[in-house]
Biopython code that builds the backbone (N, CA, C, O; Angstrom):
import numpy as np
from Bio.PDB.StructureBuilder import StructureBuilder

atoms = [
    (1, "MET", "N", (3.229, 22.380, 22.729)),
    (1, "MET", "CA", (3.650, 21.675, 21.551)),
    (1, "MET", "C", (4.921, 20.903, 21.851)),
    (1, "MET", "O", (5.702, 21.295, 22.718)),
    (2, "LYS", "N", (5.124, 19.830, 21.152)),
    (2, "LYS", "CA", (6.270, 18.961, 21.398)),
    (2, "LYS", "C", (7.570, 19.726, 21.195)),
    (2, "LYS", "O", (7.768, 20.362, 20.160)),
    (3, "GLY", "N", (8.458, 19.663, 22.189)),
    (3, "GLY", "CA", (9.765, 20.285, 22.107)),
    (3, "GLY", "C", (9.795, 21.775, 22.382)),
    (3, "GLY", "O", (10.861, 22.389, 22.336)),
    (4, "GLU", "N", (8.636, 22.372, 22.668)),
    (4, "GLU", "CA", (8.584, 23.809, 22.911)),
    (4, "GLU", "C", (9.009, 24.124, 24.340)),
    (4, "GLU", "O", (8.577, 23.471, 25.290)),
    (5, "ILE", "N", (9.858, 25.127, 24.474)),
    (5, "ILE", "CA", (10.242, 25.649, 25.785)),
    (5, "ILE", "C", (9.573, 27.006, 25.894)),
    (5, "ILE", "O", (9.730, 27.841, 25.004)),
    (6, "LYS", "N", (8.824, 27.244, 26.975)),
    (6, "LYS", "CA", (8.073, 28.500, 27.044)),
    (6, "LYS", "C", (8.082, 29.106, 28.435)),
    (6, "LYS", "O", (8.346, 28.433, 29.431)),
    (7, "ASN", "N", (7.784, 30.407, 28.472)),
    (7, "ASN", "CA", (7.783, 31.163, 29.714)),
    (7, "ASN", "C", (6.960, 32.426, 29.493)),
    (7, "ASN", "O", (6.789, 32.856, 28.352)),
    (8, "CYS", "N", (6.455, 33.020, 30.553)),
    (8, "CYS", "CA", (5.701, 34.271, 30.463)),
    (8, "CYS", "C", (6.344, 35.322, 31.365)),
    (8, "CYS", "O", (5.836, 35.589, 32.454)),
    (9, "PRO", "N", (7.452, 35.923, 30.930)),
    (9, "PRO", "CA", (8.117, 36.935, 31.753)),
    (9, "PRO", "C", (7.278, 38.204, 31.854)),
    (9, "PRO", "O", (6.544, 38.558, 30.931)),
    (10, "LYS", "N", (7.399, 38.871, 32.976)),
    (10, "LYS", "CA", (6.636, 40.098, 33.217)),
    (10, "LYS", "C", (7.525, 41.335, 33.219)),
    (10, "LYS", "O", (7.076, 42.431, 33.554)),
    (11, "SER", "N", (8.789, 41.151, 32.842)),
    (11, "SER", "CA", (9.700, 42.293, 32.764)),
    (11, "SER", "C", (10.763, 41.983, 31.722)),
    (11, "SER", "O", (10.947, 40.835, 31.320)),
    (12, "LEU", "N", (11.453, 43.025, 31.296)),
    (12, "LEU", "CA", (12.531, 42.855, 30.339)),
    (12, "LEU", "C", (13.646, 41.999, 30.934)),
    (12, "LEU", "O", (14.244, 41.176, 30.240)),
    (13, "GLU", "N", (13.918, 42.196, 32.212)),
    (13, "GLU", "CA", (14.959, 41.421, 32.877)),
    (13, "GLU", "C", (14.625, 39.928, 32.866)),
    (13, "GLU", "O", (15.496, 39.097, 32.607)),
    (14, "GLU", "N", (13.361, 39.589, 33.147)),
    (14, "GLU", "CA", (12.940, 38.185, 33.124)),
    (14, "GLU", "C", (13.023, 37.615, 31.704)),
    (14, "GLU", "O", (13.377, 36.451, 31.519)),
    (15, "MET", "N", (12.697, 38.440, 30.705)),
    (15, "MET", "CA", (12.756, 38.004, 29.316)),
    (15, "MET", "C", (14.199, 37.684, 28.915)),
    (15, "MET", "O", (14.458, 36.671, 28.265)),
    (16, "ILE", "N", (15.120, 38.541, 29.301)),
    (16, "ILE", "CA", (16.531, 38.324, 28.986)),
    (16, "ILE", "C", (17.054, 37.092, 29.711)),
    (16, "ILE", "O", (17.801, 36.302, 29.133)),
    (17, "SER", "N", (16.673, 36.926, 30.952)),
    (17, "SER", "CA", (17.105, 35.772, 31.733)),
    (17, "SER", "C", (16.618, 34.469, 31.101)),
    (17, "SER", "O", (17.388, 33.517, 30.979)),
    (18, "PHE", "N", (15.349, 34.417, 30.698)),
    (18, "PHE", "CA", (14.799, 33.227, 30.052)),
    (18, "PHE", "C", (15.527, 32.954, 28.731)),
    (18, "PHE", "O", (15.860, 31.809, 28.424)),
    (19, "SER", "N", (15.769, 34.011, 27.956)),
    (19, "SER", "CA", (16.437, 33.845, 26.664)),
    (19, "SER", "C", (17.848, 33.312, 26.841)),
    (19, "SER", "O", (18.264, 32.408, 26.116)),
    (20, "LYS", "N", (18.587, 33.857, 27.793)),
    (20, "LYS", "CA", (19.950, 33.382, 28.054)),
    (20, "LYS", "C", (19.938, 31.929, 28.522)),
    (20, "LYS", "O", (20.778, 31.134, 28.102)),
    (21, "PHE", "N", (18.986, 31.580, 29.392)),
    (21, "PHE", "CA", (18.871, 30.214, 29.884)),
    (21, "PHE", "C", (18.600, 29.255, 28.721)),
    (21, "PHE", "O", (19.187, 28.175, 28.650)),
    (22, "THR", "N", (17.715, 29.654, 27.821)),
    (22, "THR", "CA", (17.310, 28.793, 26.717)),
    (22, "THR", "C", (18.393, 28.679, 25.649)),
    (22, "THR", "O", (18.630, 27.596, 25.114)),
    (23, "LEU", "N", (19.048, 29.796, 25.340)),
    (23, "LEU", "CA", (20.041, 29.811, 24.269)),
    (23, "LEU", "C", (21.437, 29.427, 24.731)),
    (23, "LEU", "O", (22.297, 29.120, 23.906)),
    (24, "GLY", "N", (21.674, 29.440, 26.027)),
    (24, "GLY", "CA", (23.008, 29.174, 26.531)),
    (24, "GLY", "C", (23.886, 30.393, 26.330)),
    (24, "GLY", "O", (23.441, 31.523, 26.530)),
    (25, "LYS", "N", (25.118, 30.173, 25.940)),
    (25, "LYS", "CA", (26.060, 31.295, 25.795)),
    (25, "LYS", "C", (26.065, 31.853, 24.374)),
    (25, "LYS", "O", (27.071, 32.411, 23.935)),
    (26, "LYS", "N", (24.983, 31.712, 23.670)),
    (26, "LYS", "CA", (24.875, 32.241, 22.303)),
    (26, "LYS", "C", (24.640, 33.733, 22.350)),
    (26, "LYS", "O", (24.350, 34.291, 23.409)),
    (27, "LYS", "N", (24.766, 34.380, 21.206)),
    (27, "LYS", "CA", (24.480, 35.811, 21.119)),
    (27, "LYS", "C", (23.004, 36.059, 21.359)),
    (27, "LYS", "O", (22.158, 35.213, 21.071)),
    (28, "LEU", "N", (22.715, 37.229, 21.889)),
    (28, "LEU", "CA", (21.331, 37.598, 22.166)),
    (28, "LEU", "C", (20.984, 38.813, 21.326)),
    (28, "LEU", "O", (21.649, 39.844, 21.422)),
    (29, "LEU", "N", (19.962, 38.703, 20.512)),
    (29, "LEU", "CA", (19.485, 39.816, 19.700)),
    (29, "LEU", "C", (18.270, 40.394, 20.389)),
    (29, "LEU", "O", (17.280, 39.697, 20.609)),
    (30, "ALA", "N", (18.344, 41.663, 20.727)),
    (30, "ALA", "CA", (17.231, 42.308, 21.412)),
    (30, "ALA", "C", (16.667, 43.389, 20.521)),
    (30, "ALA", "O", (17.413, 44.097, 19.844)),
    (31, "MET", "N", (15.350, 43.519, 20.518)),
    (31, "MET", "CA", (14.718, 44.590, 19.768)),
    (31, "MET", "C", (13.435, 44.988, 20.462)),
    (31, "MET", "O", (12.802, 44.172, 21.132)),
    (32, "ALA", "N", (13.057, 46.222, 20.305)),
    (32, "ALA", "CA", (11.843, 46.725, 20.927)),
    (32, "ALA", "C", (10.714, 46.710, 19.906)),
    (32, "ALA", "O", (10.937, 46.892, 18.710)),
    (33, "SER", "N", (9.523, 46.496, 20.389)),
    (33, "SER", "CA", (8.349, 46.602, 19.536)),
    (33, "SER", "C", (8.157, 48.069, 19.185)),
    (33, "SER", "O", (8.280, 48.949, 20.037)),
    (34, "GLN", "N", (7.863, 48.309, 17.949)),
    (34, "GLN", "CA", (7.729, 49.695, 17.516)),
    (34, "GLN", "C", (6.467, 49.828, 16.680)),
    (34, "GLN", "O", (6.287, 49.118, 15.691)),
    (35, "ARG", "N", (5.605, 50.732, 17.080)),
    (35, "ARG", "CA", (4.372, 50.953, 16.330)),
    (35, "ARG", "C", (4.536, 52.237, 15.531)),
    (35, "ARG", "O", (4.921, 53.276, 16.066)),
    (36, "THR", "N", (4.240, 52.148, 14.254)),
    (36, "THR", "CA", (4.351, 53.313, 13.394)),
    (36, "THR", "C", (3.057, 53.463, 12.609)),
    (36, "THR", "O", (2.199, 52.580, 12.619)),
    (37, "LYS", "N", (2.934, 54.598, 11.927)),
    (37, "LYS", "CA", (1.757, 54.773, 11.090)),
    (37, "LYS", "C", (1.804, 53.756, 9.967)),
    (37, "LYS", "O", (2.876, 53.352, 9.516)),
    (38, "LYS", "N", (0.627, 53.350, 9.524)),
    (38, "LYS", "CA", (0.574, 52.361, 8.461)),
    (38, "LYS", "C", (0.907, 53.026, 7.136)),
    (38, "LYS", "O", (0.586, 54.192, 6.908)),
    (39, "GLY", "N", (1.536, 52.288, 6.296)),
    (39, "GLY", "CA", (1.893, 52.790, 4.984)),
    (39, "GLY", "C", (2.490, 51.667, 4.165)),
    (39, "GLY", "O", (2.744, 50.573, 4.669)),
    (40, "ASP", "N", (2.707, 51.955, 2.904)),
    (40, "ASP", "CA", (3.326, 50.973, 2.035)),
    (40, "ASP", "C", (4.833, 51.166, 2.049)),
    (40, "ASP", "O", (5.327, 52.290, 1.965)),
    (41, "PHE", "N", (5.544, 50.078, 2.155)),
    (41, "PHE", "CA", (6.997, 50.117, 2.137)),
    (41, "PHE", "C", (7.473, 49.150, 1.078)),
    (41, "PHE", "O", (6.731, 48.274, 0.635)),
    (42, "GLN", "N", (8.700, 49.317, 0.685)),
    (42, "GLN", "CA", (9.307, 48.430, -0.279)),
    (42, "GLN", "C", (10.470, 47.723, 0.410)),
    (42, "GLN", "O", (11.183, 48.322, 1.216)),
    (43, "ILE", "N", (10.653, 46.457, 0.088)),
    (43, "ILE", "CA", (11.754, 45.693, 0.667)),
    (43, "ILE", "C", (13.008, 45.960, -0.158)),
    (43, "ILE", "O", (13.012, 45.783, -1.377)),
    (44, "ARG", "N", (14.070, 46.387, 0.521)),
    (44, "ARG", "CA", (15.344, 46.621, -0.169)),
    (44, "ARG", "C", (16.200, 45.359, -0.114)),
    (44, "ARG", "O", (16.671, 44.882, -1.147)),
    (45, "THR", "N", (16.403, 44.816, 1.090)),
    (45, "THR", "CA", (17.216, 43.606, 1.225)),
    (45, "THR", "C", (16.628, 42.705, 2.309)),
    (45, "THR", "O", (15.925, 43.161, 3.211)),
    (46, "ILE", "N", (16.932, 41.436, 2.195)),
    (46, "ILE", "CA", (16.545, 40.452, 3.208)),
    (46, "ILE", "C", (17.793, 39.660, 3.559)),
    (46, "ILE", "O", (18.474, 39.129, 2.681)),
    (47, "LYS", "N", (18.089, 39.584, 4.862)),
    (47, "LYS", "CA", (19.237, 38.814, 5.329)),
    (47, "LYS", "C", (18.733, 37.673, 6.205)),
    (47, "LYS", "O", (17.987, 37.900, 7.158)),
    (48, "LYS", "N", (19.136, 36.464, 5.887)),
    (48, "LYS", "CA", (18.763, 35.285, 6.667)),
    (48, "LYS", "C", (19.845, 35.006, 7.705)),
    (48, "LYS", "O", (21.035, 35.005, 7.387)),
    (49, "PHE", "N", (19.430, 34.772, 8.939)),
    (49, "PHE", "CA", (20.353, 34.405, 10.012)),
    (49, "PHE", "C", (20.316, 32.887, 10.173)),
    (49, "PHE", "O", (19.241, 32.290, 10.222)),
    (50, "ASP", "N", (21.479, 32.274, 10.254)),
    (50, "ASP", "CA", (21.548, 30.827, 10.488)),
    (50, "ASP", "C", (21.670, 30.577, 11.977)),
    (50, "ASP", "O", (22.750, 30.732, 12.547)),
    (51, "ARG", "N", (20.599, 30.198, 12.599)),
    (51, "ARG", "CA", (20.567, 29.910, 14.030)),
    (51, "ARG", "C", (19.818, 28.600, 14.248)),
    (51, "ARG", "O", (18.758, 28.371, 13.666)),
    (52, "LYS", "N", (20.382, 27.751, 15.090)),
    (52, "LYS", "CA", (19.721, 26.483, 15.429)),
    (52, "LYS", "C", (18.649, 26.695, 16.495)),
    (52, "LYS", "O", (17.598, 26.056, 16.467)),
    (53, "LYS", "N", (18.929, 27.608, 17.444)),
    (53, "LYS", "CA", (17.988, 27.888, 18.523)),
    (53, "LYS", "C", (17.546, 29.342, 18.440)),
    (53, "LYS", "O", (18.356, 30.245, 18.231)),
    (54, "VAL", "N", (16.256, 29.548, 18.607)),
    (54, "VAL", "CA", (15.677, 30.890, 18.536)),
    (54, "VAL", "C", (14.666, 31.034, 19.663)),
    (54, "VAL", "O", (13.905, 30.108, 19.942)),
    (55, "VAL", "N", (14.658, 32.189, 20.307)),
    (55, "VAL", "CA", (13.627, 32.507, 21.290)),
    (55, "VAL", "C", (12.813, 33.667, 20.732)),
    (55, "VAL", "O", (13.360, 34.719, 20.402)),
    (56, "ALA", "N", (11.521, 33.470, 20.631)),
    (56, "ALA", "CA", (10.616, 34.524, 20.168)),
    (56, "ALA", "C", (9.761, 34.977, 21.347)),
    (56, "ALA", "O", (9.238, 34.151, 22.095)),
    (57, "CYS", "N", (9.622, 36.282, 21.506)),
    (57, "CYS", "CA", (8.805, 36.836, 22.581)),
    (57, "CYS", "C", (7.724, 37.725, 21.978)),
    (57, "CYS", "O", (8.021, 38.691, 21.275)),
    (58, "ASP", "N", (6.491, 37.395, 22.255)),
    (58, "ASP", "CA", (5.344, 38.141, 21.759)),
    (58, "ASP", "C", (4.690, 38.897, 22.904)),
    (58, "ASP", "O", (4.629, 38.403, 24.029)),
    (59, "GLU", "N", (4.200, 40.100, 22.612)),
    (59, "GLU", "CA", (3.482, 40.865, 23.623)),
    (59, "GLU", "C", (2.169, 40.166, 23.962)),
    (59, "GLU", "O", (1.501, 39.621, 23.084)),
    (60, "VAL", "N", (1.811, 40.188, 25.221)),
    (60, "VAL", "CA", (0.522, 39.678, 25.675)),
    (60, "VAL", "C", (-0.242, 40.876, 26.216)),
    (60, "VAL", "O", (0.259, 41.601, 27.075)),
    (61, "TYR", "N", (-1.424, 41.078, 25.724)),
    (61, "TYR", "CA", (-2.188, 42.271, 26.101)),
    (61, "TYR", "C", (-3.026, 41.991, 27.343)),
    (61, "TYR", "O", (-4.150, 41.496, 27.266)),
    (62, "LEU", "N", (-2.435, 42.327, 28.495)),
    (62, "LEU", "CA", (-3.060, 42.175, 29.799)),
    (62, "LEU", "C", (-3.050, 43.541, 30.482)),
    (62, "LEU", "O", (-2.463, 44.481, 29.948)),
    (63, "PRO", "N", (-3.675, 43.673, 31.633)),
    (63, "PRO", "CA", (-3.628, 44.962, 32.343)),
    (63, "PRO", "C", (-2.228, 45.318, 32.847)),
    (63, "PRO", "O", (-2.026, 46.404, 33.390)),
    (64, "PHE", "N", (-1.262, 44.413, 32.672)),
    (64, "PHE", "CA", (0.113, 44.667, 33.079)),
    (64, "PHE", "C", (1.023, 44.150, 31.971)),
    (64, "PHE", "O", (0.598, 43.365, 31.124)),
    (65, "ALA", "N", (2.273, 44.594, 31.982)),
    (65, "ALA", "CA", (3.218, 44.171, 30.951)),
    (65, "ALA", "C", (3.534, 42.687, 31.104)),
    (65, "ALA", "O", (3.886, 42.222, 32.188)),
    (66, "ALA", "N", (3.404, 41.964, 30.018)),
    (66, "ALA", "CA", (3.742, 40.542, 30.018)),
    (66, "ALA", "C", (4.092, 40.130, 28.590)),
    (66, "ALA", "O", (3.700, 40.779, 27.620)),
    (67, "TYR", "N", (4.831, 39.048, 28.492)),
    (67, "TYR", "CA", (5.244, 38.539, 27.187)),
    (67, "TYR", "C", (5.077, 37.026, 27.192)),
    (67, "TYR", "O", (5.117, 36.390, 28.245)),
    (68, "PHE", "N", (4.892, 36.463, 26.020)),
    (68, "PHE", "CA", (4.898, 35.019, 25.864)),
    (68, "PHE", "C", (6.147, 34.689, 25.071)),
    (68, "PHE", "O", (6.225, 34.978, 23.877)),
    (69, "CYS", "N", (7.124, 34.085, 25.734)),
    (69, "CYS", "CA", (8.386, 33.736, 25.091)),
    (69, "CYS", "C", (8.434, 32.228, 24.899)),
    (69, "CYS", "O", (8.057, 31.460, 25.784)),
    (70, "HIS", "N", (8.908, 31.817, 23.719)),
    (70, "HIS", "CA", (9.007, 30.393, 23.466)),
    (70, "HIS", "C", (10.118, 30.103, 22.468)),
    (70, "HIS", "O", (10.503, 30.949, 21.661)),
    (71, "SER", "N", (10.606, 28.899, 22.553)),
    (71, "SER", "CA", (11.634, 28.415, 21.645)),
    (71, "SER", "C", (11.094, 27.159, 20.983)),
    (71, "SER", "O", (10.759, 26.180, 21.649)),
    (72, "ILE", "N", (11.017, 27.206, 19.666)),
    (72, "ILE", "CA", (10.497, 26.080, 18.891)),
    (72, "ILE", "C", (11.516, 25.761, 17.806)),
    (72, "ILE", "O", (12.116, 26.664, 17.222)),
    (73, "SER", "N", (11.706, 24.478, 17.541)),
    (73, "SER", "CA", (12.614, 24.113, 16.455)),
    (73, "SER", "C", (12.020, 24.570, 15.124)),
    (73, "SER", "O", (10.837, 24.899, 15.045)),
    (74, "SER", "N", (12.810, 24.588, 14.131)),
    (74, "SER", "CA", (12.455, 25.000, 12.763)),
    (74, "SER", "C", (11.868, 26.414, 12.692)),
    (74, "SER", "O", (10.872, 26.656, 12.010)),
    (75, "THR", "N", (12.507, 27.336, 13.410)),
    (75, "THR", "CA", (12.142, 28.749, 13.320)),
    (75, "THR", "C", (13.284, 29.474, 12.625)),
    (75, "THR", "O", (14.450, 29.288, 12.972)),
    (76, "GLN", "N", (12.948, 30.295, 11.651)),
    (76, "GLN", "CA", (13.954, 31.014, 10.877)),
    (76, "GLN", "C", (13.841, 32.508, 11.147)),
    (76, "GLN", "O", (12.737, 33.026, 11.314)),
    (77, "ILE", "N", (14.982, 33.210, 11.193)),
    (77, "ILE", "CA", (15.000, 34.650, 11.447)),
    (77, "ILE", "C", (15.532, 35.374, 10.213)),
    (77, "ILE", "O", (16.493, 34.940, 9.578)),
    (78, "TYR", "N", (14.875, 36.495, 9.891)),
    (78, "TYR", "CA", (15.296, 37.337, 8.774)),
    (78, "TYR", "C", (15.345, 38.792, 9.226)),
    (78, "TYR", "O", (14.507, 39.226, 10.016)),
    (79, "ALA", "N", (16.327, 39.550, 8.725)),
    (79, "ALA", "CA", (16.360, 41.005, 8.889)),
    (79, "ALA", "C", (15.928, 41.584, 7.542)),
    (79, "ALA", "O", (16.506, 41.260, 6.504)),
    (80, "VAL", "N", (14.914, 42.435, 7.570)),
    (80, "VAL", "CA", (14.339, 42.985, 6.344)),
    (80, "VAL", "C", (14.498, 44.503, 6.363)),
    (80, "VAL", "O", (13.965, 45.180, 7.243)),
    (81, "ASP", "N", (15.233, 45.029, 5.389)),
    (81, "ASP", "CA", (15.410, 46.473, 5.263)),
    (81, "ASP", "C", (14.273, 47.040, 4.423)),
    (81, "ASP", "O", (14.061, 46.624, 3.285)),
    (82, "LEU", "N", (13.539, 48.003, 5.001)),
    (82, "LEU", "CA", (12.416, 48.627, 4.310)),
    (82, "LEU", "C", (12.781, 50.033, 3.857)),
    (82, "LEU", "O", (13.486, 50.763, 4.554)),
    (83, "VAL", "N", (12.289, 50.400, 2.674)),
    (83, "VAL", "CA", (12.500, 51.751, 2.156)),
    (83, "VAL", "C", (11.157, 52.348, 1.764)),
    (83, "VAL", "O", (10.185, 51.631, 1.529)),
    (84, "GLU", "N", (11.122, 53.681, 1.698)),
    (84, "GLU", "CA", (9.927, 54.392, 1.235)),
    (84, "GLU", "C", (9.903, 54.250, -0.287)),
    (84, "GLU", "O", (10.908, 54.534, -0.937)),
    (85, "PRO", "N", (8.775, 53.817, -0.875)),
    (85, "PRO", "CA", (8.745, 53.476, -2.308)),
    (85, "PRO", "C", (9.120, 54.613, -3.259)),
    (85, "PRO", "O", (9.827, 54.384, -4.241)),
    (86, "GLU", "N", (8.661, 55.825, -2.985)),
    (86, "GLU", "CA", (8.917, 56.918, -3.926)),
    (86, "GLU", "C", (10.326, 57.473, -3.822)),
    (86, "GLU", "O", (10.978, 57.699, -4.841)),
    (87, "THR", "N", (10.804, 57.696, -2.606)),
    (87, "THR", "CA", (12.128, 58.307, -2.412)),
    (87, "THR", "C", (13.242, 57.275, -2.298)),
    (87, "THR", "O", (14.417, 57.606, -2.458)),
    (88, "ARG", "N", (12.872, 56.009, -2.018)),
    (88, "ARG", "CA", (13.819, 54.918, -1.781)),
    (88, "ARG", "C", (14.701, 55.160, -0.559)),
    (88, "ARG", "O", (15.755, 54.542, -0.412)),
    (89, "LEU", "N", (14.257, 56.074, 0.324)),
    (89, "LEU", "CA", (14.989, 56.351, 1.556)),
    (89, "LEU", "C", (14.708, 55.246, 2.577)),
    (89, "LEU", "O", (13.593, 54.727, 2.629)),
    (90, "PRO", "N", (15.708, 54.881, 3.391)),
    (90, "PRO", "CA", (15.505, 53.841, 4.405)),
    (90, "PRO", "C", (14.435, 54.253, 5.424)),
    (90, "PRO", "O", (14.389, 55.400, 5.869)),
    (91, "VAL", "N", (13.590, 53.304, 5.776)),
    (91, "VAL", "CA", (12.552, 53.524, 6.781)),
    (91, "VAL", "C", (12.925, 52.813, 8.068)),
    (91, "VAL", "O", (12.917, 53.415, 9.142)),
    (92, "SER", "N", (13.254, 51.530, 7.959)),
    (92, "SER", "CA", (13.542, 50.744, 9.144)),
    (92, "SER", "C", (14.085, 49.385, 8.736)),
    (92, "SER", "O", (13.931, 48.952, 7.594)),
    (93, "THR", "N", (14.716, 48.729, 9.681)),
    (93, "THR", "CA", (15.055, 47.318, 9.526)),
    (93, "THR", "C", (14.205, 46.570, 10.534)),
    (93, "THR", "O", (14.231, 46.872, 11.727)),
    (94, "VAL", "N", (13.455, 45.601, 10.054)),
    (94, "VAL", "CA", (12.584, 44.825, 10.933)),
    (94, "VAL", "C", (13.075, 43.381, 10.975)),
    (94, "VAL", "O", (13.706, 42.889, 10.039)),
    (95, "ILE", "N", (12.771, 42.728, 12.076)),
    (95, "ILE", "CA", (13.110, 41.321, 12.234)),
    (95, "ILE", "C", (11.844, 40.501, 12.008)),
    (95, "ILE", "O", (10.807, 40.753, 12.621)),
    (96, "ALA", "N", (11.946, 39.531, 11.132)),
    (96, "ALA", "CA", (10.827, 38.634, 10.860)),
    (96, "ALA", "C", (11.209, 37.241, 11.340)),
    (96, "ALA", "O", (12.287, 36.734, 11.029)),
    (97, "MET", "N", (10.312, 36.635, 12.098)),
    (97, "MET", "CA", (10.543, 35.265, 12.576)),
    (97, "MET", "C", (9.478, 34.380, 11.956)),
    (97, "MET", "O", (8.283, 34.644, 12.089)),
    (98, "CYS", "N", (9.911, 33.343, 11.288)),
    (98, "CYS", "CA", (8.982, 32.447, 10.603)),
    (98, "CYS", "C", (9.085, 31.048, 11.195)),
    (98, "CYS", "O", (10.164, 30.456, 11.219)),
    (99, "HIS", "N", (7.973, 30.525, 11.668)),
    (99, "HIS", "CA", (7.911, 29.142, 12.132)),
    (99, "HIS", "C", (7.692, 28.289, 10.875)),
    (99, "HIS", "O", (6.617, 28.321, 10.277)),
    (100, "MET", "N", (8.701, 27.541, 10.488)),
    (100, "MET", "CA", (8.718, 26.865, 9.200)),
    (100, "MET", "C", (7.869, 25.585, 9.160)),
    (100, "MET", "O", (7.454, 25.157, 8.083)),
    (101, "ASP", "N", (7.614, 24.982, 10.305)),
    (101, "ASP", "CA", (6.818, 23.750, 10.324)),
    (101, "ASP", "C", (5.760, 23.867, 11.412)),
    (101, "ASP", "O", (6.064, 23.728, 12.597)),
    (102, "THR", "N", (4.534, 24.119, 11.016)),
    (102, "THR", "CA", (3.428, 24.253, 11.970)),
    (102, "THR", "C", (2.487, 23.049, 11.892)),
    (102, "THR", "O", (1.364, 23.105, 12.394)),
    (103, "SER", "N", (2.939, 21.968, 11.268)),
    (103, "SER", "CA", (2.071, 20.808, 11.084)),
    (103, "SER", "C", (1.649, 20.170, 12.405)),
    (103, "SER", "O", (0.593, 19.540, 12.469)),
    (104, "GLY", "N", (2.452, 20.319, 13.463)),
    (104, "GLY", "CA", (2.103, 19.748, 14.765)),
    (104, "GLY", "C", (1.276, 20.679, 15.635)),
    (104, "GLY", "O", (0.924, 20.317, 16.758)),
    (105, "TRP", "N", (0.960, 21.862, 15.144)),
    (105, "TRP", "CA", (0.191, 22.832, 15.914)),
    (105, "TRP", "C", (-1.292, 22.522, 15.814)),
    (105, "TRP", "O", (-1.753, 22.058, 14.771)),
    (106, "PRO", "N", (-2.049, 22.766, 16.874)),
    (106, "PRO", "CA", (-3.500, 22.562, 16.792)),
    (106, "PRO", "C", (-4.112, 23.585, 15.825)),
    (106, "PRO", "O", (-3.617, 24.704, 15.694)),
    (107, "ALA", "N", (-5.183, 23.186, 15.160)),
    (107, "ALA", "CA", (-5.835, 24.042, 14.157)),
    (107, "ALA", "C", (-6.347, 25.352, 14.739)),
    (107, "ALA", "O", (-6.465, 26.344, 14.020)),
    (108, "ASN", "N", (-6.653, 25.367, 16.038)),
    (108, "ASN", "CA", (-7.186, 26.590, 16.662)),
    (108, "ASN", "C", (-6.095, 27.414, 17.341)),
    (108, "ASN", "O", (-6.403, 28.266, 18.174)),
    (109, "HIS", "N", (-4.824, 27.178, 17.002)),
    (109, "HIS", "CA", (-3.710, 27.924, 17.601)),
    (109, "HIS", "C", (-3.896, 29.421, 17.344)),
    (109, "HIS", "O", (-4.351, 29.815, 16.270)),
    (110, "VAL", "N", (-3.553, 30.237, 18.307)),
    (110, "VAL", "CA", (-3.739, 31.690, 18.216)),
    (110, "VAL", "C", (-2.993, 32.289, 17.029)),
    (110, "VAL", "O", (-3.458, 33.274, 16.454)),
    (111, "ALA", "N", (-1.865, 31.733, 16.650)),
    (111, "ALA", "CA", (-1.104, 32.262, 15.498)),
    (111, "ALA", "C", (-1.929, 32.188, 14.215)),
    (111, "ALA", "O", (-1.872, 33.095, 13.385)),
    (112, "PHE", "N", (-2.692, 31.112, 14.053)),
    (112, "PHE", "CA", (-3.531, 30.992, 12.862)),
    (112, "PHE", "C", (-4.688, 31.976, 12.900)),
    (112, "PHE", "O", (-5.112, 32.486, 11.863)),
    (113, "LYS", "N", (-5.195, 32.239, 14.088)),
    (113, "LYS", "CA", (-6.288, 33.218, 14.229)),
    (113, "LYS", "C", (-5.801, 34.617, 13.873)),
    (113, "LYS", "O", (-6.526, 35.384, 13.239)),
    (114, "ILE", "N", (-4.571, 34.957, 14.278)),
    (114, "ILE", "CA", (-4.010, 36.277, 13.973)),
    (114, "ILE", "C", (-3.805, 36.425, 12.463)),
    (114, "ILE", "O", (-4.081, 37.482, 11.895)),
    (115, "LEU", "N", (-3.324, 35.369, 11.823)),
    (115, "LEU", "CA", (-3.100, 35.412, 10.374)),
    (115, "LEU", "C", (-4.416, 35.522, 9.634)),
    (115, "LEU", "O", (-4.431, 35.571, 8.404)),
]
sb = StructureBuilder()
sb.init_structure("model")
sb.init_model(0)
sb.init_chain("A")
sb.init_seg("    ")
for serial, (resi, resn, name, xyz) in enumerate(atoms, 1):
    if name == "N":
        sb.init_residue(resn, " ", resi, " ")
    sb.init_atom(name, np.array(xyz, "f"), 0.0, 1.0, " ", f" {name:<3s}", serial, name[0])
structure = sb.get_structure()
């Protein structure tokens, strides 16, 4: 896609190196993928981060560890605090990345298939 910077790192070290190269001397937010049991959660708070450049890394399911990392303009980051609905106890804070303008993406893009 136009203006997209992308890479397929095969290790955490390569992912960090690509992110630093792409973002320059900006702060780096790192988080691990976490799989939990499915359930209903309630959103307590949403915090929007103001960032001009964002690197998103998605897991790629291959016989070995790999990621698809890319930087696209008009991507917004949010931190979402989740609570358990009945007890209102904190469950987790998750990071949500939203690509705000997908008009230039092909109709058969994998992101649309996942949605």
